[in-house]
C-alpha positions in Angstrom: 30.5 9.9 324.9 30.4 9.8 321.2 27.2 10.5 319.3 27.2 6.8 318.3 27.3 5.7 322.0 24.6 8.1 323.0 22.4 6.7 320.3 23.2 3.2 321.4 22.4 4.2 325.0 19.1 5.7 324.0 18.1 2.6 322.2 19.4 0.1 324.7 19.2 1.4 328.3 20.7 -1.4 330.3 19.0 -2.9 333.3 20.4 -4.5 336.4 24.0 -3.8 335.4 24.1 -6.5 332.8 26.3 -4.5 330.3 30.0 -4.0 330.8 31.8 -1.3 328.8 35.5 -1.8 328.2 38.0 1.0 328.3 41.7 1.0 327.7 44.1 2.3 330.3 45.9 4.6 327.9 42.5 6.3 327.0 41.8 6.8 330.7 45.2 8.4 331.5 45.2 10.4 328.2 42.4 12.5 329.6 41.5 11.7 333.3 38.9 14.5 333.5 37.0 13.2 330.6 37.3 9.7 331.9 35.8 10.7 335.3 32.9 12.4 333.6 32.2 9.5 331.2 32.6 7.0 334.1 30.1 8.8 336.3 27.7 9.2 333.3 27.7 5.6 332.2 27.5 4.2 335.8 24.5 6.4 336.5 22.9 4.9 333.4 23.5 1.3 334.8 26.6 0.3 333.0 29.7 -1.2 334.6 33.3 -0.5 333.4 36.2 -2.8 332.8 39.7 -1.6 332.1 40.8 -3.8 329.2 44.0 -4.9 327.6 46.2 -4.9 330.7 49.6 -6.6 330.9 52.1 -7.1 333.7 53.5 -3.6 333.1 50.2 -1.8 333.1 48.2 -3.8 335.6 49.6 -1.9 338.7 48.2 1.3 337.3 44.7 -0.1 336.8 43.5 0.0 340.4 39.8 -0.7 340.2 39.2 0.9 343.7 41.1 4.1 342.9 39.6 4.5 339.4 36.1 3.6 340.5 35.5 0.8 338.0 34.1 -2.7 338.3 36.8 -4.8 336.6 40.3 -4.9 335.4 41.2 -7.4 332.6 44.7 -8.8 332.6 45.8 -10.6 329.4 47.1 -14.1 329.9 50.7 -14.8 328.7 52.9 -17.7 329.6 55.1 -15.2 331.5 52.5 -15.3 334.3 53.5 -18.8 335.1 57.0 -17.6 336.1 55.5 -15.3 338.6 53.9 -18.0 340.7 55.9 -18.6 343.9 58.1 -15.5 343.5 58.2 -12.2 345.2 56.8 -10.5 342.1 54.0 -13.1 342.1 53.2 -12.4 345.7 53.1 -8.6 344.9 50.7 -9.3 342.0 48.6 -11.6 344.1 48.4 -8.9 346.8 47.3 -6.3 344.2 44.6 -8.7 343.0 43.5 -9.2 346.6 43.5 -5.5 347.4 41.2 -4.9 344.4 38.5 -7.1 345.9 37.8 -10.7 345.0 36.2 -11.0 341.6 37.4 -7.7 340.1 40.2 -9.1 338.1 39.5 -11.0 334.9 42.2 -13.2 333.3 41.5 -13.0 329.5 42.8 -14.9 326.5 42.9 -18.2 328.5 43.7 -20.8 326.0 44.4 -23.8 328.3 43.7 -25.3 331.6 47.1 -24.2 332.7 46.2 -20.5 332.2 43.2 -20.9 334.5 45.2 -22.8 337.1 47.9 -20.2 337.2 45.2 -17.4 337.4 43.7 -19.2 340.4 47.1 -19.5 342.1 47.3 -15.7 341.7 43.9 -15.2 343.3 41.9 -14.6 340.1 38.3 -16.0 340.0 37.0 -14.6 336.7 38.3 -16.0 333.3 37.7 -15.4 329.7 39.0 -17.0 326.5 38.7 -20.0 324.1 39.4 -22.6 326.7 36.7 -21.2 329.0 34.2 -21.0 326.1 34.9 -24.6 325.1 34.6 -25.9 328.7 31.3 -24.0 329.2 30.0 -25.6 325.9 31.0 -29.0 327.1 33.7 -29.6 324.5 
């Protein structure tokens, strides 16, 4: 809700929800009241919100349904591979499923393995160098 954002919003005015604003979980929980106000304001203006920078420790607190946002972005780390086929992995997969298909983004995907592990966990949206290279035909 900074002056800079309001100027951007006046100049830009998104259409058909094609702009996603990213917010960090620590900013949301630092001032939940301000987050709620800002969320409602930007959503009314046509923006969607993604909770960015999540890891295995913070992901459980970023429930897109409860927070009323479009996406949650989980950062890829090789540690995720160890979750596949475990009780913790099943719990993570259930959280992803409960947040509705397509609401979790696996970011920083740097290899085919990252995407495959994300898929095994139920993730359908990916971001990162590997994805960029594949989309460019490299």
